TILUM-718552 format. One record per residue: residue in three letters; z, x, y of N, C-alpha, C in turn; residue number from 1; chain. Coordinates in steps of 0.2 Angstrom, whole numbers. Example, Ala and Ser with C-alpha at 12.3 -4.5 7.8 and 13.67 -1.06 7.14 Angstrom:
% residues 2
- res/n_up/n_east/n_north/ca_up/ca_east/ca_north/c_up/c_east/c_north/n/chain
- ala/39/66/-28/39/62/-22/39/66/-16/1/A .
- ser/35/64/-11/36/68/-5/39/64/0/2/A .
END
This chain:
% residues 33
- res/n_up/n_east/n_north/ca_up/ca_east/ca_north/c_up/c_east/c_north/n/chain
- met/-126/-47/-8/-119/-43/-8/-117/-40/-14/1/A .
- cys/-114/-36/-17/-111/-35/-22/-105/-34/-23/2/A .
- lys/-101/-38/-26/-93/-41/-25/-90/-37/-28/3/A .
- leu/-86/-34/-27/-79/-26/-31/-78/-30/-38/4/A .
- pro/-76/-28/-42/-73/-32/-47/-64/-34/-45/5/A .
- leu/-63/-38/-48/-57/-41/-44/-50/-35/-47/6/A .
- arg/-52/-32/-54/-47/-25/-52/-48/-22/-49/7/A .
- leu/-53/-18/-46/-52/-16/-40/-51/-17/-35/8/A .
- glu/-51/-23/-32/-49/-27/-26/-40/-27/-27/9/A .
- val/-39/-28/-32/-30/-28/-34/-28/-22/-33/10/A .
- trp/-31/-17/-37/-29/-11/-35/-29/-7/-29/11/A .
- gly/-34/-8/-25/-34/-7/-19/-28/-9/-13/12/A .
- tyr/-28/-17/-16/-22/-19/-11/-17/-17/-12/13/A .
- thr/-13/-15/-19/-7/-15/-21/-6/-8/-17/14/A .
- asn/-11/-3/-18/-11/4/-16/-10/4/-10/15/A .
- glu/-14/0/-4/-12/-1/1/-2/-2/4/16/A .
- val/-1/-7/-1/4/-9/1/10/-4/-1/17/A .
- arg/8/0/-6/12/4/-8/13/11/-1/18/A .
- gln/6/13/0/6/17/6/13/14/11/19/A .
- arg/9/8/14/13/7/18/21/6/16/20/A .
- gly/24/2/11/29/3/10/33/9/11/21/A .
- leu/29/15/7/31/20/7/34/24/13/22/A .
- ile/28/23/19/28/25/26/35/22/29/23/A .
- phe/36/14/26/42/11/31/47/13/28/24/A .
- ser/48/15/19/54/18/19/57/24/22/25/A .
- leu/50/28/22/53/36/23/54/34/32/26/A .
- arg/51/30/35/54/28/42/62/26/43/27/A .
- arg/64/22/39/69/20/37/75/25/36/28/A .
- gln/72/28/31/78/34/29/79/39/35/29/A .
- ala/72/42/39/72/45/44/81/42/51/30/A .
- trp/77/34/50/81/31/55/87/31/56/31/A .
- phe/90/31/48/96/29/47/100/35/47/32/A .
- val/94/41/42/99/47/42/101/50/47/33/A .
END
């Protein structure tokens, strides 16, 4: 098995969290506005 570099793992994780946070913030704005 070829393990991904730690940087790529962390970057992918933070990128996924950012997308989730962005979608959540958009939902919250649409809900309250």
